[in-house]
N, C-alpha and C positions, 0 to 999 in steps of 0.2 A: 299515581295521583287518583284521588277518589272521584267517583262519578259526580257527587255533589259539588266538589270543587270545580270540576269542568263546567258543570251547569251554571254555577255562579259567575264564572268568567264570561261564558257565552251570553248569559242573560244580561249582564252589564253592558257588553258590547252592543247587543241588539237594542237595548233600551236607549242607549246614547243617541242613536240616529233616528229614533221614531218620530221626533218632533222638530228635528233640524237636520241639516245635511252634512255637517262637518263630521268626519270620522274621528273616532277616539284615538288619542295618543297613548303611548305606554305610561307616561306620567299621570295623565288623567285617569287611566284605568287603575293605577296604583292608588291614587287618591280616593276613587270611588269605593274600592275594595278595602281600603285601610291597610295596605300591605307595603312592604319595602319595594322600591323600584327593581332591585336586583331579583327578588322573588317573582315579580310579574314578568320580567324579561325572560327568565327561565321557563315559566309556565307557558308564555306565548310561543316560545320555540317548540315546546311539546305539542301544543295545540296545532301549530303549523305542520308539524311532522305527521299528525293524525288527519290532516286535510280539513281541519275545521276553521282555520283562519288563514289569511294571507298577510304578510308583514315583511317590510324591509327594515334593516337596522335603523333605529331612531325615527322611523316613519310611522304613520298612522296604521291602525289595525282594521281589517275588514273581515267579515264572516264570509266563508265560502257558502255555496248552496247547501252543502251538508251541515255546516255550522249553523246557518240560518234556520234550517228545518229543525234541528235539535233545540236551538234557542227558542223558537216559536212554540215548541211542544212544552217546555218548562214554563214559559211565560203564560201559556194557556192554562196550565195547572194552577199557577199562582193566582191569576186573576179570576178564574172560576171559583177557587177556594175563597178569595176575598169576598166575592159577590155572594156566595153561599153563607158565609159567616155573618155578613151584614143583613141579608134578607131573612135568614132562618134563625139566627141566634142573637140578634140584637146588637151586634158589634157596631161601633161607629166607624166612619171612614178614617178616623184619626188613630184608631187602636188596632186595626185589623192586619197591618202589614207583617208584624213579627210573628203572629200566629200562622199566617199563610206561609211564611218562610220555613217554618217547621213542618207543616203538613204537606207541602208540595213534594217532599221527598218520600213521604210515607204512604200515601194512598195509592190504591191500584188503579189501573186504567179502567177497569169495570166500574169501580165506584165513581171515578171522575166522570165517566159517561152518564152514569145515573144522576149525578149532581147537575150536569149540563141539561139533561132532559127535564129534571124537576124544576129547574129555574126557567125553562122555556127557551133554551139555547140563546142566552143573552149575548149581545154584541159588544157590550162595554162593561167594565168593572166600576166599582163605586167612585173611583177617581176620574172616570172618563177615558181610561186607556182601553184601546181596542183589544178584545179577546180573540186571538187567532182561532180559526176553526180547526177541525181535526187534520186538515192537510196543510195548515200553516198560513192560509189566506186571511188577510185582514182588510177591513173596509173602513176608510176614514173620509170625512168630508174636508173641504178646504178650510184652513185654519190660519189664525194670526196670533202671535204671541202678544199678550197685553202690552208689553214694553214697546212693541213695534206698531201698535194700533194707533191710528190718528185720532185726534180729539174729535168727538162727535160720533165715532164709530159705535154702532150698536150690534150686538150679537149674543148668541147663547154661550154660556160657559161650557166648553167642550171637555176641558181637562184641567185638573189641578194637581200639581206635583205633591207627592207625599214625602218629599225629601227635605222640606223647609220646616224647621221646628216652629210649632205654634201656629202655622198658617191655617191648617184645617180647622183648628179650634176657633181661630179668629173669624173664619168664614161662617162657621156654625153660629157664632154669636150674632153675626150680621145677617143670618138667614140667607146666605148665598151658597148655592149648591150647583153641581153639574146640572145643566139644563136651565138655570136661571138666565133670564134675559137682562142684559146690562148695557148701559151706554157709558162711554169713556168721557169723563169730564177733566181728568188730569192723570198724571202718571200713577198716583196712588188714590185716585178718587173716582168712584163709579156712581152713576144713577141706577138704582134698582127700584123700578116702579116709581113711586113718588118720594123715595128715600135717597139721601146722599150717604154713601158708605165710604169711609176712609179705610184704606187697606194698609197692612204692614209694609215696611219698606222693601221687603224681599218679594212681595206679591207680583209685581209686573213681570218678573223673570220666571214666574212659576204658574201662571194662569194662561190658558189658551182659549181664544174665542172663535166662534164661527166667522169665516171671512165674508 
């Protein structure tokens, strides 16, 4: 199995539990990767044999310390590249993911460190996801998913998922970005300053606010 394939599995498992606590199941992993469940089951066995994940048949999957360290390293690459492309090349947060997917496997550690230094060692990428430091450490503040936030809750937008088609573009049109201060008026309705913003139906499950 290729190094890139291993990284994609580890990155997906890592990403699943960043903003919630439920571990990923084999069927969820297959869905996220767009692969047949049988292929995922075989790959998970191989990852377990390499000491990168722990897994019981039909049970959820967890990263080992070694797996988490490797996953954090590739996540760090991806998010630094996204930040670099947005800041230096004018990419939008809606169109940067696919480019970063290609480049994360291509650039050297030396170039990555140079990018990190040039950007001023950023802590978050354009979507609000934490960028692990060189040893895998991440810093996050307390958060609440918009879908779980009570009416009247006010907070900063900490993170927006890039997995929901059209959401980032809709937020751009509404001038809502990571760091925007919003107040919850309804499941799909926010106050942003003196404006009322109606969100797409998928937004409450894809936006995180400061708690």
